[in-house]
N, CA, C and O atoms as a MOPAC input file, in Angstrom:
PM7 MOZYME 1SCF
protein

 N      1.01400 1    -1.38000 1    -0.04400 1
 C      0.05600 1    -0.27600 1    -0.23500 1
 C      0.52200 1     1.43900 1    -0.19700 1
 O      0.95300 1     1.63200 1     0.94000 1
 N      0.57200 1     2.32300 1    -0.74800 1
 C      1.11400 1     3.85800 1    -0.88200 1
 C      0.71900 1     4.38600 1     0.76900 1
 O     -0.22300 1     4.13400 1     1.51900 1
 N      2.16600 1     5.38500 1     0.91000 1
 C      1.26600 1     5.93300 1     1.80600 1
 C      1.33300 1     7.26900 1     1.23900 1
 O      2.22100 1     7.74100 1     0.52900 1
 N      0.01400 1     7.93100 1     1.75500 1
 C     -0.65900 1     8.88200 1     0.82500 1
 C     -0.12200 1    10.43400 1     1.62500 1
 O     -0.77900 1    11.44000 1     1.35500 1
 N      0.61900 1    10.51200 1     2.22500 1
 C      1.93800 1    11.87000 1     1.50700 1
 C      3.02600 1    11.63800 1     1.10200 1
 O      3.95000 1    12.45000 1     1.05400 1
 N      3.05500 1    10.48500 1     0.75500 1
 C      3.85800 1    10.76600 1    -0.27000 1
 C      3.59900 1    10.72800 1    -1.72400 1
 O      4.47200 1    10.58400 1    -2.58000 1
 N      1.79000 1    10.92900 1    -2.03200 1
 C      1.45400 1    10.96100 1    -3.22000 1
 C      0.99100 1    12.63900 1    -3.29800 1
 O      0.58600 1    13.37700 1    -4.19600 1
 N      1.21800 1    12.75600 1    -2.18700 1
 C      0.85400 1    14.40800 1    -2.58800 1
 C      2.08600 1    15.32600 1    -2.37200 1
 O      2.01700 1    16.38400 1    -1.74700 1
 N      2.95100 1    14.95500 1    -2.80400 1
 C      4.22300 1    15.26600 1    -2.86400 1
 C      4.50500 1    16.44700 1    -4.05300 1
 O      3.92300 1    16.25500 1    -5.12100 1
 N      5.37700 1    17.68100 1    -3.93700 1
 C      4.89400 1    18.70600 1    -5.43200 1
 C      6.17500 1    19.08500 1    -4.55700 1
 O      6.61400 1    18.73900 1    -3.46100 1
 N      6.71000 1    20.30200 1    -5.95900 1
 C      7.92900 1    20.27500 1    -6.31600 1
 C      9.02100 1    20.92800 1    -5.02300 1
 O      8.65800 1    21.69400 1    -4.13100 1
 N     10.50800 1    20.35100 1    -5.23600 1
 C     11.51000 1    20.34700 1    -4.18600 1
 C     11.81700 1    21.92900 1    -4.37500 1
 O     11.59800 1    22.40200 1    -5.49000 1
 N     12.22500 1    22.62500 1    -3.52800 1
 C     12.41400 1    23.79900 1    -3.19700 1
 C     14.32700 1    24.24700 1    -4.56200 1
 O     14.80400 1    25.26100 1    -5.07100 1
 N     14.54900 1    23.33500 1    -4.53900 1
 C     16.00700 1    23.01200 1    -5.85600 1
 C     15.21500 1    22.86900 1    -6.42800 1
 O     14.50600 1    23.85200 1    -6.21500 1
 N     14.69800 1    22.19500 1    -7.18000 1
 C     14.01300 1    22.58200 1    -8.63200 1
 C     13.50700 1    23.49100 1    -9.17200 1
 O     13.38200 1    23.72200 1   -10.37500 1
 N     13.02900 1    24.33800 1    -7.84600 1
 C     11.65900 1    24.88900 1    -8.56400 1
 C     13.14700 1    26.56300 1    -8.89200 1
 O     13.13700 1    27.50200 1    -9.68700 1
 N     14.28800 1    26.07400 1    -7.65900 1
 C     15.15600 1    27.29400 1    -8.31400 1
 C     16.16700 1    26.93600 1    -9.11600 1
 O     17.06000 1    27.75600 1    -9.33100 1
 N     16.21400 1    25.42100 1    -9.80400 1
 C     16.55300 1    25.24200 1   -11.48200 1
 C     15.75600 1    25.87200 1   -12.10500 1
 O     16.23400 1    26.76100 1   -12.80900 1
 N     14.01100 1    25.66300 1   -12.11800 1
 C     13.60200 1    26.34100 1   -13.32300 1
 C     13.28200 1    28.18000 1   -13.58800 1
 O     12.91800 1    28.90500 1   -14.51400 1
 N     13.67900 1    28.31700 1   -12.14900 1
 C     13.62000 1    30.17300 1   -12.22500 1
 C     14.97000 1    30.54700 1   -12.73400 1
 O     15.16700 1    31.54200 1   -13.43200 1
 N     15.96400 1    29.64100 1   -12.32500 1
 C     17.81400 1    29.99400 1   -13.34600 1
 C     17.36200 1    29.64600 1   -14.92200 1
 O     17.31200 1    30.52800 1   -15.78000 1
 N     17.12500 1    28.61000 1   -15.11700 1
 C     16.82800 1    28.30800 1   -16.63700 1
 C     15.75700 1    29.66300 1   -17.29800 1
 O     15.79400 1    30.11700 1   -18.44200 1
 N     14.89500 1    30.06300 1   -16.21900 1
 C     14.13800 1    31.21600 1   -16.99300 1
 C     15.10300 1    32.39900 1   -17.25200 1
 O     15.14300 1    32.82000 1   -18.40800 1
 N     15.73400 1    32.87300 1   -16.49700 1
 C     16.39400 1    33.69700 1   -15.72800 1
 C     17.58300 1    33.45100 1   -16.92200 1
 O     17.43100 1    34.33800 1   -17.76200 1
 N     18.44900 1    32.76500 1   -17.20300 1
 C     19.58500 1    32.94100 1   -18.35600 1
 C     18.52600 1    32.93500 1   -19.89600 1
 O     19.11100 1    33.69600 1   -20.66600 1
 N     17.33700 1    32.42500 1   -20.55000 1
 C     16.62700 1    32.66800 1   -21.16100 1
 C     16.06100 1    34.35100 1   -21.46800 1
 O     15.93300 1    34.90000 1   -22.56300 1
 N     15.84300 1    34.79900 1   -20.36700 1
 C     15.89900 1    36.37900 1   -20.51800 1
 C     16.61100 1    37.03200 1   -20.80000 1
 O     16.64400 1    37.99800 1   -21.56300 1
 N     17.76800 1    36.20000 1   -19.73900 1
 C     18.93500 1    37.28100 1   -20.45100 1
 C     19.36400 1    37.15500 1   -22.38800 1
 O     19.79300 1    38.07900 1   -23.07900 1
 N     19.13200 1    36.05100 1   -22.73900 1
 C     19.43200 1    35.84300 1   -23.71700 1
 C     18.70600 1    36.37100 1   -24.62300 1
 O     19.12500 1    37.25200 1   -25.37400 1
 N     17.36500 1    35.82600 1   -24.66400 1
 C     16.34600 1    36.66400 1   -25.15500 1
 C     15.80900 1    38.53800 1   -25.77800 1
 O     15.46500 1    39.20000 1   -26.75800 1
 N     16.09400 1    38.58100 1   -24.32300 1
 C     15.85800 1    40.22000 1   -24.70800 1
 C     16.17400 1    41.03400 1   -24.89000 1
 O     15.41200 1    41.98700 1   -25.05300 1
 N     17.68100 1    41.15000 1   -24.98100 1
 C     18.40500 1    42.08400 1   -26.09400 1
 C     17.85600 1    42.02900 1   -27.36500 1
 O     17.23900 1    42.98500 1   -27.83400 1
 N     18.10100 1    40.56200 1   -28.20500 1
 C     17.27900 1    40.56300 1   -29.50900 1
 C     16.14500 1    40.72000 1   -29.81000 1
 O     15.96400 1    40.68700 1   -31.02700 1
 N     14.69100 1    40.99000 1   -28.81000 1
 C     13.37300 1    41.56100 1   -28.97600 1
 C     13.69700 1    43.43500 1   -29.18800 1
 O     13.46300 1    44.15500 1   -30.16000 1
 N     14.28800 1    43.75100 1   -27.89600 1
 C     14.82200 1    45.26900 1   -28.03900 1
 C     15.48400 1    45.82300 1   -29.80400 1
 O     14.93300 1    46.69700 1   -30.47200 1
 N     16.70000 1    45.07600 1   -30.22400 1
 C     17.18700 1    44.70600 1   -31.01100 1
 C     15.85800 1    44.80900 1   -32.52100 1
 O     15.68600 1    45.71000 1   -33.34200 1
 N     15.30900 1    43.77300 1   -32.38700 1
 C     14.14200 1    43.65300 1   -33.20400 1
 C     13.78700 1    45.18500 1   -33.59100 1
 O     14.23100 1    45.93100 1   -34.46400 1
 N     12.63800 1    45.37800 1   -32.41200 1
 C     11.47700 1    46.46200 1   -32.47600 1
 C     12.44100 1    48.04100 1   -32.71800 1
 O     11.80300 1    49.00300 1   -33.14500 1
 N     13.81900 1    48.20300 1   -32.45000 1
 C     14.45700 1    48.90200 1   -33.01600 1
 C     15.15500 1    48.95400 1   -34.68600 1
 O     15.51600 1    49.99000 1   -35.24400 1
 N     15.21200 1    47.79400 1   -35.17600 1
 C     14.92300 1    47.84700 1   -36.50400 1
 C     13.80000 1    48.18700 1   -37.27900 1
 O     13.77800 1    48.61700 1   -38.43300 1
 N     12.34700 1    47.80900 1   -36.08200 1
 C     10.99600 1    47.48100 1   -37.03400 1
 C     10.74600 1    49.25100 1   -37.02000 1
 O     10.20000 1    49.80000 1   -37.97700 1
 N     11.15300 1    49.90900 1   -35.99000 1
 C     10.82000 1    51.59100 1   -35.73400 1
 C     11.65000 1    52.06200 1   -37.14200 1
 O     11.19200 1    52.46900 1   -38.21000 1
 N     12.88700 1    51.86800 1   -36.76500 1
 C     13.96200 1    52.35200 1   -38.22800 1
 C     13.65700 1    52.25600 1   -39.74200 1
 O     13.69300 1    53.22400 1   -40.50200 1
 N     13.24600 1    50.54200 1   -40.22900 1
 C     12.16500 1    50.57000 1   -40.85900 1
 C     10.95800 1    51.21100 1   -41.50800 1
 O     10.64400 1    51.45400 1   -42.67300 1
 N     10.41800 1    51.38800 1   -40.36500 1
 C      8.95700 1    51.85500 1   -40.85000 1
 C      9.27800 1    53.56100 1   -40.71700 1
 O      8.37200 1    54.34200 1   -41.00400 1
 N     10.50900 1    54.03400 1   -40.30300 1
 C     10.70700 1    56.11900 1   -40.39900 1
 C     11.46000 1    55.72900 1   -41.70400 1
 O     11.89000 1    56.80200 1   -42.12500 1
 N     11.69300 1    55.12300 1   -42.23000 1
 C     13.04800 1    54.71000 1   -44.18800 1
 C     11.58500 1    54.24700 1   -44.82000 1
 O     11.52300 1    54.14500 1   -46.04500 1
 N     10.94100 1    54.09300 1   -44.38500 1
 C      9.51700 1    53.56900 1   -45.24800 1
 C      8.88800 1    55.06500 1   -45.47400 1
 O      8.76300 1    55.54600 1   -46.60000 1
 N      8.58100 1    55.61100 1   -44.51100 1
 C      8.04200 1    56.75900 1   -44.12800 1
 C      9.12500 1    57.98700 1   -45.26100 1
 O      8.55300 1    58.19900 1   -46.33000 1
 N      9.66700 1    58.27900 1   -45.20400 1
 C     10.58100 1    59.11100 1   -46.11900 1
 C     10.51600 1    58.77600 1   -47.05900 1
 O      9.95400 1    59.62000 1   -47.75800 1
 N     10.99300 1    57.29400 1   -47.97900 1
 C     10.46900 1    57.42500 1   -49.07000 1
 C      9.19200 1    57.56600 1   -49.34300 1
 O      8.99400 1    58.07100 1   -50.44800 1
 N      7.93100 1    57.21000 1   -48.52500 1
 C      6.95800 1    57.88000 1   -49.01000 1
 C      6.83200 1    59.25000 1   -49.76400 1
 O      6.34300 1    59.50000 1   -50.86600 1
 N      7.48600 1    60.14500 1   -48.73000 1
 C      7.34000 1    61.59100 1   -48.50000 1
 C      8.08300 1    61.42000 1   -49.94000 1
 O      7.34100 1    61.88200 1   -50.80700 1
 N      8.95400 1    61.05700 1   -50.33600 1
 C     10.01700 1    61.69200 1   -51.45000 1
 C      9.63700 1    61.34600 1   -52.49200 1
 O     10.24900 1    61.83700 1   -53.44000 1
 N      8.48800 1    60.37100 1   -52.82300 1
 C      7.74800 1    59.79200 1   -53.61500 1
 C      6.86700 1    60.44000 1   -54.14000 1
 O      6.64200 1    60.51200 1   -55.34800 1
 N      6.18600 1    61.06400 1   -53.10800 1
 C      4.91000 1    61.95200 1   -53.01300 1
 C      5.15100 1    63.39200 1   -53.81000 1
 O      4.46800 1    64.04700 1   -54.59700 1
 N      6.81500 1    63.59700 1   -53.05400 1
 C      7.41100 1    64.98600 1   -54.04300 1
 C      7.11500 1    64.46400 1   -55.75700 1
 O      6.19300 1    64.79900 1   -56.50200 1
 N      8.02700 1    63.73200 1   -55.95900 1
 C      8.31500 1    63.68700 1   -57.08200 1
 C      7.04300 1    64.48600 1   -57.81300 1
 O      7.00000 1    65.48900 1   -58.52600 1
 N      5.65700 1    63.23500 1   -57.11500 1
 C      4.57700 1    63.53500 1   -58.30400 1
 C      3.89000 1    64.70600 1   -58.19600 1
 O      3.12500 1    65.07600 1   -59.08700 1
 N      4.10000 1    65.39700 1   -57.09200 1
 C      3.98900 1    66.93200 1   -56.50500 1
 C      4.21600 1    67.83700 1   -57.63600 1
 O      3.49900 1    68.68700 1   -58.16500 1
 N      6.07900 1    67.19400 1   -57.99300 1
 C      6.49000 1    67.97500 1   -58.67100 1
 C      6.06600 1    67.52700 1   -60.26700 1
 O      6.67400 1    68.07800 1   -61.18400 1
 N      5.35900 1    66.84900 1   -60.47500 1
 C      4.97800 1    66.23000 1   -61.72200 1
 C      3.30700 1    67.16600 1   -62.25700 1
 O      2.88300 1    67.75600 1   -63.25100 1
 N      2.94700 1    66.89100 1   -61.21100 1
 C      1.25300 1    67.96800 1   -61.63900 1
 C      1.51000 1    69.04100 1   -61.21400 1
 O      0.55700 1    69.79000 1   -61.43000 1
 N      2.75200 1    69.80400 1   -60.43100 1
 C      2.57000 1    71.21000 1   -60.57800 1
 C      3.90800 1    72.31800 1   -61.14500 1
 O      4.51700 1    73.21900 1   -60.56900 1
 N      3.98800 1    71.78500 1   -62.43400 1
 C      4.66500 1    72.12200 1   -63.84100 1
 C      6.05600 1    72.62100 1   -62.74000 1
 O      6.27300 1    73.76600 1   -62.34300 1
 N      6.80500 1    71.46000 1   -62.45000 1
 C      7.45700 1    71.92900 1   -62.30300 1
 C      8.10200 1    72.66500 1   -60.79400 1
 O      9.16100 1    73.27100 1   -60.63400 1
 N      7.07500 1    72.35800 1   -59.86200 1
 C      7.60100 1    73.40700 1   -58.85900 1
 C      7.19900 1    72.46200 1   -57.55200 1
 O      6.11500 1    71.90400 1   -57.38500 1
 N      8.17600 1    72.43200 1   -56.80200 1
 C      7.96400 1    71.87100 1   -54.76600 1
 C      6.88200 1    72.68200 1   -54.14900 1
 O      6.52400 1    73.71100 1   -54.72100 1
 N      6.29200 1    72.28700 1   -52.95500 1
 C      5.66400 1    72.80500 1   -52.50200 1
 C      6.61800 1    73.46500 1   -51.53500 1
 O      7.83900 1    73.32300 1   -51.47600 1
 N      5.65800 1    74.37400 1   -50.62800 1
 C      6.57000 1    75.75300 1   -49.93800 1
 C      6.97000 1    74.81900 1   -48.74800 1
 O      8.04600 1    74.82300 1   -48.15000 1
 N      5.56400 1    73.78300 1   -48.46300 1
 C      5.90100 1    72.44500 1   -47.03500 1
 C      5.04000 1    71.19800 1   -47.40600 1
 O      4.55200 1    70.64500 1   -48.39100 1
 N      5.12700 1    71.08000 1   -46.14600 1
 C      4.96300 1    69.78500 1   -46.69400 1
 C      2.78900 1    69.70700 1   -46.56400 1
 O      1.90900 1    68.99300 1   -47.04600 1
 N      2.82800 1    70.45900 1   -45.98000 1
 C      1.27400 1    70.66000 1   -45.68300 1
 C      0.29600 1    69.89500 1   -46.49700 1
 O     -0.57000 1    69.36800 1   -45.80000 1
 N      0.15800 1    69.62800 1   -48.10900 1
 C     -0.09000 1    69.30000 1   -48.64800 1
 C     -0.25500 1    67.62900 1   -48.61000 1
 O     -1.28100 1    66.96200 1   -48.74100 1
 N      0.73900 1    67.31800 1   -48.44500 1
 C      1.07100 1    66.05500 1   -47.91700 1
 C     -0.04100 1    65.40000 1   -46.07800 1
 O     -0.12100 1    64.24800 1   -45.65200 1
 N     -0.56100 1    66.46300 1   -45.58200 1
 C     -0.57300 1    65.74400 1   -44.59200 1
 C     -1.80500 1    66.28700 1   -44.43000 1
 O     -1.99300 1    66.68000 1   -43.27900 1
 N     -2.98600 1    66.49500 1   -45.40500 1
 C     -4.20600 1    66.76800 1   -45.50100 1
 C     -4.96000 1    65.65200 1   -45.63000 1
 O     -4.60900 1    64.67600 1   -46.29400 1
 N     -5.92600 1    65.73700 1   -45.06400 1
 C     -6.63400 1    63.94000 1   -45.15200 1
 C     -7.39000 1    63.85400 1   -46.09000 1
 O     -8.30400 1    64.66800 1   -45.96600 1
 N     -7.50500 1    62.94200 1   -47.46500 1
 C     -7.52000 1    62.57600 1   -48.86800 1
 C     -6.84800 1    63.40700 1   -49.66900 1
 O     -7.43100 1    63.81300 1   -50.67400 1
 N     -5.43900 1    63.85200 1   -49.39300 1
 C     -5.07900 1    64.09500 1   -50.27200 1
 C     -4.35500 1    63.29300 1   -51.51900 1
 O     -4.06300 1    62.11200 1   -51.32900 1
 N     -4.15300 1    63.71000 1   -52.38400 1
 C     -3.91500 1    62.44400 1   -53.51000 1
 C     -2.74000 1    62.08800 1   -53.75400 1
 O     -2.55200 1    61.46600 1   -54.80000 1
 N     -1.28600 1    62.45700 1   -52.61700 1
 C      0.09100 1    61.84800 1   -52.87100 1
 C      0.19300 1    61.03500 1   -51.77500 1
 O      1.02500 1    60.13000 1   -51.71000 1
 N     -0.59300 1    61.29100 1   -50.90900 1
 C     -0.19000 1    59.84500 1   -49.98300 1
 C     -1.39300 1    59.68000 1   -49.38000 1
 O     -2.19500 1    60.54300 1   -49.02100 1
 N     -1.47000 1    58.15000 1   -49.27400 1
 C     -2.76600 1    57.63700 1   -48.35800 1
 C     -2.64200 1    57.89700 1   -46.48000 1
 O     -3.64100 1    58.28500 1   -45.87300 1
 N     -1.53300 1    57.66900 1   -45.86000 1
 C     -1.03300 1    57.27600 1   -45.27800 1
 C     -0.34700 1    58.40000 1   -44.15000 1
 O      0.63400 1    59.03600 1   -44.53300 1
 N     -0.93300 1    58.65200 1   -42.61800 1
 C      0.64800 1    60.00900 1   -42.48900 1
 C      2.06400 1    59.42400 1   -42.12800 1
 O      2.43000 1    58.46600 1   -41.44700 1
 N      2.55400 1    60.15600 1   -42.68500 1
 C      4.02400 1    60.16400 1   -43.01600 1
 C      4.59500 1    60.73300 1   -41.05200 1
 O      5.81800 1    60.58800 1   -41.03300 1
 N      4.19600 1    61.15900 1   -39.89300 1
 C      4.66200 1    60.84800 1   -38.90500 1
 C      3.18400 1    60.78800 1   -37.96800 1
 O      1.96100 1    60.91100 1   -38.03100 1
 N      4.36800 1    60.49100 1   -37.04700 1
 C      5.61300 1    60.67400 1   -36.45000 1
 C      6.71700 1    59.92900 1   -36.93500 1
 O      6.55200 1    59.11900 1   -37.84800 1
 N      7.96900 1    60.14500 1   -36.35000 1
 C      9.09000 1    59.62300 1   -36.77700 1
 C      9.72100 1    58.93600 1   -36.30900 1
 O      9.48900 1    59.43600 1   -35.20900 1
 N     10.46400 1    58.06900 1   -36.05100 1
 C     10.84300 1    58.05800 1   -34.90100 1
 C     12.55200 1    57.26100 1   -35.51900 1
 O     12.83500 1    56.40400 1   -36.35600 1
 N     13.61400 1    58.41700 1   -34.22800 1
 C     15.17100 1    57.38400 1   -34.26100 1
 C     15.60300 1    56.85100 1   -32.78500 1
 O     14.88300 1    57.58900 1   -32.11300 1
 N     15.96700 1    56.43700 1   -32.29500 1
 C     16.59700 1    55.19400 1   -31.39900 1
 C     17.15100 1    56.35900 1   -30.43000 1
 O     16.57200 1    56.45500 1   -29.34800 1
 N     18.31700 1    57.34900 1   -30.72300 1
 C     18.58700 1    58.48500 1   -30.59900 1
 C     17.52100 1    59.59800 1   -29.87000 1
 O     17.57200 1    60.03100 1   -28.71900 1
 N     16.57400 1    59.89700 1   -30.90400 1
 C     15.44900 1    60.59300 1   -30.58800 1
 C     14.05000 1    61.03500 1   -29.76200 1
 O     13.59200 1    61.97400 1   -29.11100 1
 N     13.66100 1    59.57000 1   -30.29500 1
 C     12.63500 1    58.99300 1   -30.18100 1
 C     11.59000 1    59.11000 1   -31.02500 1
 O     11.75600 1    58.73000 1   -32.18400 1
 N     10.22500 1    59.69300 1   -30.59300 1
 C      9.42300 1    59.74800 1   -31.86000 1
 C      9.31200 1    61.02600 1   -31.40000 1
 O      9.45500 1    61.50400 1   -30.27500 1
 N      8.85500 1    61.80300 1   -33.13700 1
 C      8.64300 1    62.89300 1   -33.35500 1
 C      7.87200 1    63.67600 1   -34.50100 1
 O      8.24900 1    63.39100 1   -35.63700 1
 N      6.91700 1    64.55900 1   -34.40000 1
 C      6.31600 1    65.01200 1   -35.43600 1
 C      6.67400 1    66.27400 1   -35.80000 1
 O      6.13500 1    67.17400 1   -36.44300 1
 N      7.56600 1    66.14600 1   -35.31500 1
 C      8.38600 1    67.79400 1   -36.08100 1
 C      8.41900 1    67.80100 1   -37.06900 1
 O      7.63400 1    66.96400 1   -37.51300 1
 N      9.08100 1    68.46800 1   -38.02700 1
 C      9.12900 1    69.01000 1   -39.32400 1
 C     10.23700 1    70.83200 1   -39.16500 1
 O      9.79900 1    71.95900 1   -38.93700 1
 N     11.49800 1    70.43900 1   -39.37300 1
 C     11.91900 1    71.21100 1   -39.91700 1
 C     12.30600 1    71.91100 1   -41.11400 1
 O     12.99000 1    71.37700 1   -41.98800 1
 N     11.77700 1    73.39600 1   -41.18800 1
 C     12.14700 1    73.84200 1   -43.00500 1
 C     13.61500 1    74.59500 1   -42.85500 1
 O     14.04000 1    75.25500 1   -41.90700 1
 N     14.08900 1    74.34900 1   -43.81100 1
 C     15.39500 1    74.22100 1   -44.39200 1
 C     15.76500 1    75.26900 1   -45.54900 1
 O     14.89000 1    75.38200 1   -46.40800 1
 N     16.80900 1    75.98100 1   -45.70000 1
 C     17.00300 1    76.57900 1   -47.36600 1
 C     18.49500 1    75.73700 1   -47.63900 1
 O     18.85800 1    75.52400 1   -48.79600 1
 N     19.19300 1    75.35000 1   -46.63400 1
 C     20.19000 1    74.67800 1   -47.04900 1
 C     20.19900 1    73.37500 1   -46.45200 1
 O     19.27100 1    73.18200 1   -45.66700 1
 N     21.31700 1    72.06800 1   -46.68200 1
 C     21.11600 1    70.79300 1   -45.89300 1
 C     21.93400 1    71.17400 1   -44.59100 1
 O     22.49900 1    72.23800 1   -44.33800 1
 N     21.86700 1    70.32100 1   -44.03000 1
 C     23.06600 1    70.97300 1   -42.23100 1
 C     22.64100 1    69.31900 1   -42.29400 1
 O     21.66100 1    68.57700 1   -42.23400 1
 N     24.12600 1    69.30800 1   -42.45900 1
 C     25.18300 1    67.47000 1   -42.06400 1
 C     25.06000 1    67.23000 1   -40.07600 1
 O     24.73800 1    66.29300 1   -39.34500 1
 N     25.59200 1    68.87900 1   -39.82900 1
 C     25.41500 1    68.71900 1   -38.34700 1
 C     24.01600 1    69.07900 1   -37.33200 1
 O     23.90500 1    69.09500 1   -36.10600 1
 N     22.84500 1    69.40400 1   -38.64300 1
 C     21.35200 1    69.37400 1   -37.00500 1
 C     21.31900 1    68.08600 1   -37.21100 1
 O     21.46900 1    67.18600 1   -38.03800 1
 N     20.79100 1    68.64000 1   -34.98800 1
 C     20.33900 1    66.95400 1   -34.74000 1
 C     19.06900 1    67.41200 1   -33.79200 1
 O     19.18900 1    67.90000 1   -32.66800 1
 N     18.35100 1    67.26200 1   -34.18800 1
 C     17.19400 1    67.89900 1   -33.49300 1
 C     16.25200 1    66.40400 1   -33.58800 1
 O     15.30900 1    66.12300 1   -32.84900 1
 N     16.78300 1    65.58500 1   -34.67500 1
 C     15.78400 1    64.39500 1   -34.40100 1
 C     14.44500 1    64.22400 1   -35.25900 1
 O     13.68600 1    63.25500 1   -35.21900 1
 N     14.28200 1    65.71200 1   -36.27300 1
 C     13.13200 1    65.66200 1   -36.58900 1
 C     13.19300 1    65.73800 1   -37.93300 1
 O     14.25900 1    66.01100 1   -38.48500 1
 N     11.83700 1    65.46300 1   -38.76600 1
 C     11.78800 1    65.50000 1   -40.56000 1
 C     11.97300 1    66.21000 1   -41.00200 1
 O     11.12600 1    67.09900 1   -40.91200 1
 N     13.19700 1    66.49500 1   -41.86600 1
 C     13.88500 1    68.32200 1   -42.61100 1
 C     13.26400 1    67.90300 1   -44.13500 1
 O     13.28400 1    66.83500 1   -44.74800 1
 N     12.52600 1    69.65500 1   -44.56600 1
 C     11.90600 1    69.09900 1   -45.51100 1
 C     13.08700 1    71.01600 1   -46.24200 1
 O     12.94400 1    71.83900 1   -45.33800 1
 N     13.64600 1    71.41900 1   -46.98000 1
 C     14.73700 1    71.59000 1   -47.66400 1
 C     13.50100 1    72.40600 1   -48.81400 1
 O     12.98000 1    71.92000 1   -49.81800 1
 N     13.25700 1    74.18500 1   -48.03000 1
 C     12.05600 1    74.85100 1   -48.78500 1
 C     12.31400 1    75.25300 1   -49.58500 1
 O     11.47500 1    75.51200 1   -50.44700 1
 N     13.81200 1    75.56800 1   -49.76300 1
 C     14.44300 1    76.93000 1   -50.94900 1
 C     16.17400 1    76.25400 1   -51.56100 1
 O     16.73400 1    75.18100 1   -51.33500 1
 N     16.56000 1    77.37900 1   -52.33000 1
 C     17.90400 1    76.99200 1   -52.78600 1
 C     17.89500 1    75.82000 1   -53.53000 1
 O     16.98600 1    74.99700 1   -53.64700 1
 N     18.98800 1    75.83200 1   -54.01100 1
 C     19.31600 1    74.62300 1   -54.88300 1
 C     18.61000 1    73.40700 1   -54.63200 1
 O     17.57900 1    73.72500 1   -55.22700 1
 N     18.38300 1    72.29100 1   -54.21800 1
 C     18.03300 1    71.57400 1   -53.75900 1
 C     16.99500 1    71.49800 1   -53.12700 1
 O     16.76200 1    70.60100 1   -52.31700 1
 N     16.19400 1    72.46900 1   -53.42100 1
 C     13.99800 1    72.96100 1   -52.73100 1
 C     13.81700 1    71.16900 1   -53.31400 1
 O     14.16800 1    70.73900 1   -54.41300 1
 N     13.25100 1    70.48600 1   -52.32400 1
 C     12.75700 1    69.44700 1   -51.70400 1
 C     13.14400 1    68.18900 1   -51.15800 1
 O     12.52600 1    67.22600 1   -50.70600 1
 N     14.10900 1    68.41600 1   -51.29600 1
 C     14.97600 1    67.09000 1   -50.85100 1
 C     14.75900 1    67.16600 1   -48.92300 1
 O     14.78700 1    67.94900 1   -47.97400 1
 N     14.59000 1    66.05400 1   -49.20200 1
 C     13.91200 1    65.64900 1   -47.30500 1
 C     14.74100 1    64.25200 1   -46.50600 1
 O     14.76100 1    63.20800 1   -47.15900 1
 N     15.15800 1    64.25400 1   -45.63400 1
 C     15.84200 1    64.00400 1   -44.95600 1
 C     15.65700 1    64.00700 1   -43.02100 1
 O     14.96200 1    64.85500 1   -42.46000 1
 N     16.37500 1    62.96900 1   -42.29900 1
 C     16.06800 1    62.79500 1   -41.29800 1
 C     17.04100 1    63.81600 1   -40.37800 1
 O     18.01500 1    63.16800 1   -39.99300 1
 N     17.08000 1    65.05500 1   -39.95700 1
 C     17.71600 1    66.24800 1   -38.74600 1
 C     18.40100 1    64.66200 1   -37.92700 1
 O     17.64700 1    64.53500 1   -36.96200 1
 N     19.00100 1    63.96300 1   -37.89800 1
 C     19.99400 1    63.02700 1   -36.60300 1
 C     20.68500 1    62.33100 1   -37.15800 1
 O     20.45200 1    61.46300 1   -37.99900 1
 N     22.39800 1    62.99400 1   -36.31200 1
 C     23.69900 1    63.18400 1   -37.04900 1
 C     24.46200 1    61.56100 1   -36.38800 1
 O     25.64100 1    61.20800 1   -36.38900 1
 N     23.29600 1    60.89700 1   -35.90600 1
 C     23.46600 1    60.02900 1   -35.32500 1
 C     23.56000 1    58.07700 1   -36.35100 1
 O     22.78500 1    57.99000 1   -37.30400 1
 N     24.11700 1    57.28400 1   -36.16500 1
 C     23.73100 1    55.69000 1   -37.16700 1
 C     23.22700 1    55.39800 1   -36.87600 1
 O     23.19900 1    55.80600 1   -35.71500 1
 N     22.08000 1    54.39000 1   -37.14000 1
 C     20.40700 1    53.71100 1   -37.40200 1
 C     21.30800 1    52.45300 1   -36.33300 1
 O     22.17600 1    52.45200 1   -35.46000 1
 N     20.58200 1    51.63500 1   -36.95700 1
 C     21.18800 1    50.04700 1   -36.56700 1
 C     21.73400 1    49.11700 1   -37.33900 1
 O     21.82000 1    47.94100 1   -36.98500 1
 N     22.37500 1    49.80700 1   -39.07200 1
 C     23.52900 1    49.76400 1   -39.80700 1
 C     24.25700 1    50.33900 1   -39.86300 1
 O     25.10500 1    50.26500 1   -40.75200 1
 N     24.25700 1    51.25700 1   -38.84500 1
 C     25.65700 1    51.86200 1   -38.78500 1
 C     25.89600 1    53.55500 1   -39.88300 1
 O     26.87900 1    54.28100 1   -40.03200 1
 N     24.47100 1    53.61900 1   -40.44800 1
 C     24.93900 1    54.33800 1   -41.44400 1
 C     24.62800 1    55.98400 1   -40.92500 1
 O     25.05200 1    55.92000 1   -39.77100 1
 N     24.39600 1    56.65500 1   -41.01400 1
 C     24.32500 1    58.18300 1   -40.65500 1
 C     22.49500 1    58.70500 1   -41.11300 1
 O     22.34300 1    59.10000 1   -42.26800 1
 N     21.55100 1    58.67900 1   -40.41300 1
 C     20.60500 1    59.22800 1   -40.76000 1
 C     20.23000 1    60.08100 1   -41.73600 1
 O     19.38100 1    59.93000 1   -42.61400 1
 N     21.30600 1    61.46100 1   -41.37900 1
 C     20.34900 1    62.75500 1   -42.47300 1
 C     21.79700 1    61.72100 1   -43.48900 1
 O     22.79200 1    62.44700 1   -43.50700 1
 N     22.00400 1    60.74800 1   -44.02600 1
 C     22.36200 1    60.41700 1   -45.34700 1
 C     21.39200 1    59.74100 1   -45.99200 1
 O     21.24200 1    59.53600 1   -47.19700 1
 N     20.70300 1    59.39100 1   -44.99100 1
 C     19.58000 1    58.45100 1   -45.92400 1
 C     18.64600 1    58.97600 1   -46.75100 1
 O     17.88800 1    58.23500 1   -47.37700 1

């Protein structure tokens, strides 16, 4: 006959400690990879939005007899014919998420506001970039994208 106290036996403290240690080790290995994947996804979304803005600017330029807009408001209005989705906010790991747009006359590689930058005057009117002098996840400087 079996002992009734033996059949109700649970986990020992050593077994529980081993399970907790294994879970801790898995967390140490997995969490940095998840953070890196989230960073890459956010940066990819920002680069995709930048590409969409550039495409919309090309279409606007063609529709308006070789003229770029003075600012990006034509692309922010609901129902515009250039972009279906909003291109804001943008994200960089060094500046976080922002909905700011800087309007400049010339390219400034030292600018580090983290905002979307649109050149609305000068020789390169219509040029857009991210105003961040830091590197993205691939080691490329944001304002050179």
